[in-house]
Residue, then its C-alpha position, 0 to 999 in steps of 0.5 A: x056274824x050277828x049284831x048285838x043290841x045294846x042291852x046284850x053288850x051291857x049284860x055280857x059285861x055286867x050281868x051275863x046270867x041275864x043272857x039267853x043260852x043263844x047269847x051266851x053261846x055267842x059271847x063264849x065263842x069269840x076265841x074259836x071264831x074271831x070277828x063274828x060279833x058286830x057291835x055298833x058304835x051307837x051302842x057306846x052312845x046309848x050306854x053312856x047316855x043312859x049312864x049319865x042319866x043314872x039308868x045304868x050302873x057303870x063305875x066308869x064312863x064309856x070314854x074310860x072303858x073304850x080302850x078295853x072294849x076295843x079289845x073284846x075278843x071276836x068283836x068288830x065295832x062298826x060305825x053307821x054310814x050314810x046308807x045306814x042312817x038313811x035306811x033307818x029313816x026309811x024303815x016301814x017299822x012301827x018302832x020309834x027308838x032311833x038307836x034301835x032303828x039304826x041297829x036294825x038298819x045296820x043289820x039289814x045293810x050287812x045281811x045279819x040277824x040282831x041278837x036281842x031280847x027286845x020284843x019289838x025286834x021279834x014282832x011280825x012287822x020287824x024288818x030284821x031277823x032277831x034271835x034270842 
């Protein structure tokens, strides 16, 4: 199992050539090994927030896309629980982005790495194992 960072889902859906070889392996394998990709529902919030701010070029809202996103092969959508929110606040990590902190907490609480290009996840003080 692995937890996708927000940009990985965005690129998977709209610009897969931006994905690393490792990321492409994960996005191409779900049919062989279902339920191996975790994506946080916080990713929906983050993508829609950025879309509404004009930073992302989605043709439709995430609300409209949700029925199809729920059907992505091999994907399990996870919602943060109280323990995840608390862990995100408690992390001794120099990263201010609340969505990224929550993604890190979700990964830690589930014992999985994060698939991300985000350099903050790859720094030595990162609390999670990150792969790209």
